[in-house]
C-alpha positions, 0 to 999 in steps of 0.5 A: 540472564535470570528473569521472573517470568509467568509460566501461565502466560500464553503468548500470541507468538504461538500460533501454528496456523500462521507459520509460513515460508518466512517464519520468525525466529523460533526458539529451541531447547538447545543451550548455546555457549555464550562464551563462544560468541564474539562481543557483538554476537553476544549482544545480538543474542541477548537482545533477541532473548530479552525481547522474547522473554518479555512476552512471558512477563507481567504487564506494566501497571501504573496509576494515571491522574488526569484533569482540566483547568479553565484559564480565562476561558481557555481549557487546558488538560493535564495528566501525570503517571506513576508506576506501581509495577514495572513488569516487563520493563525490569528486563528491557530497562533494567529498572528496579521495583521502585516507583518511577514517574512518567510525565512530560513536564519536570516534577515540582520539588516544592509541592511534591511529585507531579503525580501527587500534585495532580492527584490532590486537585479536586473538582471546583478547586481554584488557584492562580497562575504563577508562571507561563512559559512559551517554548518554540519547537519545530515539527519533524517530518514522519520517519522515512520508510524502509522496505520492511516498514513500507510493506507493513504500512501497505497491509494497514493503509486504512490507518493513513486515510482520513476520509471515514467512508473510504477508511470503512470500505478498506476495513470492510474488505478485509473483515474476514482476513486476519492477515490484512487490516484495510490494506492495498495490494496482496502479500504476493504483489507488494514486494514486486511493486517496490522492486518495480519502483526501484527498477524504474528509478522512482525510488532509491535506497539510502542506508535502507531508507526509501528516498523518492527520486526527482523522477518519482516526485515528478511522476507523482505530481503528474498523476491525478489525485485519486491515483495517489490515494488508496481511494480507488482500491476501496471504491473498486472493492465496493463495486466488487461487493455489489457484483457479488450481491447481484446488484451490479453486472460485470459488464457494467462494472467494466464499462464504468471502469474503462470510462473512468480510466480514460478520463483519468489518463487524459488528466496526466501531464508528463511535461515535467517528467525529465529523463531519456526514454528507454524502451522497456526490455520485453515491453509491448511494441507500438503501432505507427498508426494512432487509434482512429477513435482517440488518437492515442497509441496502440500496443500489440500483445499476444491477443490484441492490438489495443488502444492505450486511451480508449476501448478500441481493439482488434483481435490478433487472431481472427478465424484462426488467422494471425493478423500482423501489425502491418495488416492492422496498420493498413486496416486503421489507415485505409479502413480495409486490408488487402486480401488475406489468405488463410482464414478458417471457417468455424462451420465448414473447417475450410480455409478462405481468403477475405479482406478485413473491413473496419466496421466500428472505429470506437470498438475496433469491430471488423467484418469480412469482405470477399473479392468479386469473382471474375 
């Protein structure tokens, strides 16, 4: 493979600061024995070599003629190109240095090439329409994502946003990050998100193409609109900027966020989602007693018993005493537990017994009540 490269060209491919654990193909000074490769291996090697050498070749140069014409009050635009230097295309396409024309329409042999015809037109020229042609075509849907193209799209999700305000917010949040261009998620979470979608049967792969499943489509349709768009990422980023600037407190942000999430969750309609419910392995257990504030489920974690629909929560450990799910269930149902032994006073370090009383059904705040001495 002999090509005319330009040694003075410094490619963007050489940047040690961007080397990571998952580097691209790095050339070495070793000269391979192509004859030892199979036919398929040789083709793969040559394709990689050609693509690598392209970065050291001249850019393609061409002339372009453009203009517009008024026909019965309707303005039509036109353009035509002709190549003057194929540059890197000589390697990729095997083209010669002869000029090649690029134009969506066929050349008109009677008046010369399309580029020549367009170039000869001058402002104010008039003419007659000799022929019209209406071509019926069908639009094609965008190409399906592969895992690689989806990951790349998540880095530049702003490109898919039409709202100029949201687009700007997404771009602004990544202003000082060369690796991000208005994306959502992080490099550490995006792959995991795709794996989760596959595990939960929301998407499947067909010859490397990502296909949404019936369950995935139903789940998407059940979500509120804002949860299916990158707007939330942009708006939350804006709120975080306000916190950094000191014009918004963290408590106010969390309060607004909880109200917002509660409203959005209330809009979710899972009635059309079909499928057998299977508890997730390692999933958080649910209490039998519903939330006394909103009636939604309460999940038990290592630190809290928290409602899935509002801000109600009871700490799993109170005064160094682990509170059981049964005790929280009684607290919710009756407003008070039986006497619990093993609490430890922070002031004295001594243990004591007391009943827990539910003071606030909205927040889950509790207080101690001591049994009357006989």
